[in-house]
C-alpha positions as CSV (number, residue, x, y, z in Angstrom):
1,M,0.0,0.0,0.0
2,T,1.4,3.4,-1.0
3,L,1.9,6.4,1.2
4,A,-0.7,8.3,-0.8
5,T,-3.3,5.6,-0.2
6,N,-2.6,5.6,3.5
7,V,-3.0,9.4,3.7
8,V,-6.2,9.4,1.7
9,S,-7.7,6.6,3.7
10,N,-6.8,8.2,7.0
11,A,-8.1,11.6,5.8
12,G,-11.5,10.2,4.9
13,V,-12.2,7.7,7.6
14,A,-11.7,8.4,11.3
15,Q,-10.4,5.8,13.6
16,R,-13.2,3.4,14.6
17,P,-14.4,4.3,18.1
18,T,-14.7,1.9,20.9
19,R,-18.3,0.7,21.3
20,R,-19.6,1.3,24.8
21,K,-22.2,-0.9,26.3
22,V,-25.2,0.8,27.8
23,P,-25.7,-0.3,31.5
24,W,-28.9,-2.2,32.2
25,S,-29.9,0.3,34.8
26,R,-29.7,3.1,32.3
27,M,-31.7,1.1,29.7
28,A,-34.3,0.3,32.4
29,R,-34.6,4.0,33.4
30,R,-35.0,5.0,29.7
31,T,-37.7,2.4,29.1
32,A,-39.5,3.4,32.2
33,T,-39.4,7.1,31.2
34,V,-40.8,6.3,27.7
35,A,-43.6,4.1,29.2
36,L,-44.5,6.9,31.7
37,S,-44.6,9.4,28.8
38,L,-46.9,7.2,26.8
39,A,-49.1,6.6,29.9
40,I,-49.5,10.3,30.6
41,G,-50.3,11.0,27.0
42,I,-53.0,8.3,26.9
43,A,-54.4,9.5,30.2
44,V,-54.7,13.1,29.0
45,W,-56.3,11.8,25.7
46,G,-58.8,9.8,27.8
47,L,-59.8,12.7,30.0
48,L,-60.3,15.0,27.0
49,S,-62.4,12.4,25.2
50,L,-64.9,12.4,28.2
51,R,-66.0,15.9,27.2
52,Y,-66.6,15.3,23.5
53,P,-68.6,12.7,21.5
54,T,-66.9,10.0,19.5
55,Q,-67.4,11.9,16.2
56,L,-65.1,14.6,17.5
57,L,-62.7,12.8,19.8
58,P,-62.9,9.0,20.2
59,S,-61.6,7.6,23.5
60,P,-58.5,5.4,23.7
61,A,-60.8,2.4,24.3
62,E,-62.9,3.2,21.2
63,T,-59.8,3.7,19.1
64,F,-58.4,0.4,20.3
65,D,-61.7,-1.4,19.4
66,A,-61.5,0.2,15.9
67,F,-57.9,-1.0,15.6
68,T,-59.0,-4.5,16.5
69,E,-61.8,-4.4,14.0
70,L,-59.5,-3.2,11.2
71,W,-56.8,-5.7,12.2
72,M,-59.2,-8.6,12.2
73,D,-60.4,-7.9,8.6
74,G,-56.9,-7.4,7.4
75,T,-57.3,-3.7,6.5
76,I,-54.4,-2.5,8.7
77,V,-51.9,-5.1,7.6
78,E,-52.7,-4.5,3.9
79,S,-52.5,-0.8,4.3
80,V,-49.2,-0.8,6.2
81,L,-47.6,-3.1,3.7
82,K,-48.7,-1.1,0.7
83,S,-47.8,2.3,2.2
84,S,-44.4,0.9,3.4
85,Q,-43.6,-0.5,-0.1
86,R,-44.4,2.9,-1.7
87,I,-42.4,4.9,0.9
88,L,-39.3,2.7,0.8
89,S,-39.3,2.5,-3.0
90,G,-39.5,6.3,-3.5
91,W,-37.1,7.0,-0.6
92,A,-34.5,4.6,-1.9
93,L,-34.7,6.1,-5.3
94,G,-34.2,9.5,-3.8
95,L,-31.0,8.3,-2.1
96,L,-29.7,6.6,-5.2
97,V,-30.1,9.8,-7.2
98,G,-29.6,12.4,-4.5
99,V,-26.3,11.2,-3.0
100,P,-24.3,11.0,-6.3
101,L,-25.9,14.2,-7.5
102,G,-24.9,16.0,-4.3
103,L,-21.4,14.6,-4.4
104,V,-20.9,15.9,-7.9
105,M,-22.5,19.3,-7.2
106,G,-20.5,19.8,-4.1
107,R,-17.2,18.8,-5.7
108,F,-17.5,20.6,-9.0
109,T,-18.4,24.3,-9.0
110,L,-19.5,24.5,-12.6
111,I,-22.0,21.7,-12.1
112,R,-23.3,23.2,-8.9
113,T,-23.7,26.6,-10.6
114,L,-25.7,24.9,-13.4
115,L,-28.0,22.7,-11.3
116,D,-28.4,24.8,-8.2
117,P,-31.2,27.1,-9.6
118,W,-33.3,24.0,-10.6
119,V,-32.8,22.3,-7.2
120,E,-33.7,25.5,-5.4
121,F,-36.7,26.1,-7.6
122,F,-38.3,22.6,-7.4
123,R,-37.5,22.0,-3.7
124,F,-39.9,24.8,-2.7
125,I,-42.8,23.3,-4.7
126,P,-44.7,20.9,-2.4
127,P,-45.3,17.4,-3.8
128,I,-49.1,17.8,-3.4
129,S,-48.9,20.3,-6.3
130,F,-47.9,17.6,-8.6
131,V,-50.4,14.9,-7.5
132,T,-52.8,15.7,-10.3
133,L,-50.1,15.8,-12.9
134,A,-48.5,12.6,-11.7
135,V,-51.9,10.8,-12.1
136,I,-52.3,12.3,-15.6
137,W,-48.8,11.4,-16.7
138,L,-48.3,8.1,-14.9
139,G,-51.8,6.8,-14.2
140,I,-53.3,5.7,-10.9
141,G,-50.9,2.8,-10.4
142,E,-47.9,2.6,-8.2
143,S,-45.6,4.7,-10.4
144,S,-47.3,8.0,-9.7
145,K,-47.0,7.5,-5.9
146,I,-43.4,6.3,-6.0
147,V,-42.4,9.2,-8.2
148,L,-44.0,11.7,-5.8
149,I,-42.1,10.3,-2.9
150,F,-38.9,10.3,-4.9
151,Y,-39.6,13.9,-5.7
152,T,-40.0,14.6,-2.0
153,S,-36.7,12.8,-1.1
154,V,-34.2,13.6,-3.8
155,F,-33.8,17.3,-3.1
156,I,-33.4,16.9,0.6
157,V,-30.8,14.3,0.2
158,T,-29.0,16.3,-2.5
159,I,-28.8,19.5,-0.4
160,N,-27.5,17.7,2.7
161,T,-24.9,15.8,0.6
162,V,-23.7,19.1,-1.0
163,A,-23.4,20.6,2.5
164,G,-21.4,17.6,3.6
165,V,-19.0,17.9,0.6
166,L,-18.5,21.6,1.2
167,S,-17.7,21.0,4.9
168,V,-14.7,18.8,4.1
169,E,-11.5,20.6,5.2
170,E,-9.5,21.9,2.3
171,S,-6.3,20.7,3.9
172,R,-7.4,17.1,3.5
173,L,-8.2,17.6,-0.1
174,R,-4.9,19.3,-0.8
175,A,-2.9,16.6,1.1
176,A,-4.5,13.8,-0.9
177,E,-4.0,15.6,-4.2
178,S,-0.4,16.5,-3.5
179,L,0.4,12.8,-2.9
180,G,-0.9,11.9,-6.4
181,A,-4.5,10.9,-5.6
182,S,-6.8,11.2,-8.6
183,R,-10.1,13.2,-8.5
184,T,-12.0,9.9,-8.4
185,R,-9.9,8.6,-5.6
186,V,-10.3,11.9,-3.6
187,L,-14.0,11.8,-4.1
188,C,-14.4,8.2,-3.0
189,S,-11.9,8.0,-0.2
190,V,-12.0,11.5,1.3
191,V,-15.1,13.4,0.3
192,L,-17.7,10.6,0.5
193,P,-16.6,9.3,3.9
194,S,-16.5,12.8,5.4
195,S,-20.0,13.5,4.0
196,V,-21.6,10.4,5.5
197,P,-23.0,12.2,8.6
198,H,-24.7,14.8,6.4
199,I,-26.1,12.1,4.1
200,V,-27.6,10.2,7.0
201,T,-29.2,13.3,8.3
202,G,-30.6,14.0,4.8
203,A,-31.9,10.4,4.6
204,R,-33.7,10.8,8.0
205,V,-35.4,14.1,7.0
206,A,-36.3,12.7,3.6
207,M,-37.9,9.7,5.3
208,G,-40.1,12.0,7.4
209,N,-41.2,14.0,4.3
210,S,-42.0,10.7,2.5
211,F,-44.6,10.0,5.1
212,L,-46.1,13.4,4.6
213,T,-46.3,12.8,0.9
214,I,-47.8,9.3,1.0
215,V,-51.0,10.5,2.6
216,S,-51.7,13.1,-0.1
217,A,-50.7,10.7,-2.9
218,E,-52.9,7.9,-1.6
219,I,-55.9,10.1,-1.0
220,V,-56.0,11.1,-4.6
221,A,-55.1,7.8,-6.4
222,A,-55.2,4.8,-4.2
223,N,-57.7,2.3,-2.8
224,V,-55.3,0.7,-0.4
225,G,-52.8,2.3,2.0
226,L,-52.9,4.3,5.2
227,G,-53.7,7.6,3.4
228,A,-56.5,5.9,1.6
229,L,-57.8,4.4,4.9
230,I,-57.8,7.9,6.5
231,W,-59.7,9.4,3.6
232,R,-62.2,6.6,3.4
233,S,-62.8,6.8,7.1
234,R,-63.5,10.5,6.8
235,N,-66.1,9.7,4.1
236,Y,-67.8,7.2,6.3
237,G,-67.8,9.4,9.3
238,R,-65.7,6.9,11.3
239,T,-63.4,9.3,13.3
240,E,-62.1,6.4,15.3
241,W,-60.8,4.8,12.1
242,V,-59.1,8.1,11.2
243,F,-57.4,8.0,14.6
244,V,-56.2,4.4,13.9
245,G,-54.8,5.5,10.6
246,V,-53.0,8.5,12.1
247,I,-51.6,6.5,15.0
248,V,-50.4,3.6,12.9
249,L,-48.8,6.1,10.4
250,G,-46.9,7.8,13.3
251,A,-45.8,4.5,14.8
252,L,-44.6,3.2,11.4
253,G,-42.6,6.4,10.9
254,F,-41.1,6.1,14.4
255,L,-40.2,2.4,13.6
256,F,-38.6,3.3,10.2
257,D,-36.6,6.1,11.7
258,R,-35.4,4.0,14.7
259,V,-34.3,1.2,12.3
260,L,-32.4,3.8,10.2
261,R,-30.7,5.2,13.3
262,I,-29.7,1.8,14.7
263,G,-28.4,0.8,11.3
264,A,-26.4,4.0,11.0
265,R,-24.9,3.6,14.4
266,R,-24.2,-0.1,13.8
267,F,-22.6,0.0,10.3
268,L,-21.5,3.6,9.9
269,S,-19.9,4.3,13.3
270,R,-16.4,4.5,11.8
271,Y,-17.6,7.7,10.0
272,Q,-18.6,9.3,13.4
273,V,-22.3,9.3,12.6
274,K,-24.2,10.4,15.7
275,V,-28.0,9.9,15.5
């Protein structure tokens, strides 16, 4: 291995930190705190529901009964699977396009100057504005929903990746280049590893926005999904079903984000990702 390779590798990847085990007592306290927070929230919800009819604010018990009803007939499982498939597909496409695009824009000034106006223009247009056009152009199938989620994700990932590239210390780049590293080698071994924390942050934010988009997309052009369930429940006047859809959507988003954070800590700890 050459000296240039050693320097480039050391510049891009920090030394792997020692993994510390969380004491059981701390985990128990954290779990108890989360459980207490949930219990307080449900208790407040239950007290408020005593003052209003079910049509306005169903109680936790009524919502649980509605969840059981929707679970038994398979509606919840089918809706979760469909919405998850659409979210993950569009989000993954956003990562596949946004990360390379952000790396290139951040590394080459000319490309950033050419593309930045378009990125800045489209990222301020909400995806719901394109729902009708997506249905007209792509139909009511899966493509229109996946493309809308891709649209939601790609600009967030791109901007965060560009920020990561621009935050790389100039001394690292000059050190690698002075030792003979090519542009491709510098990009892959210095710029990309240093940008990983920003990319992970962009991926998390994009995931959250994907959940915002799936509801509007499924309301307009879907018969199955959590967004479709919420809209259908509204049409039937079943507020407790609406609550079930909203709660399941939030729980699913929490689960996805938790898995993403654990995966980042587990597999990307060498890049000093802290989430």
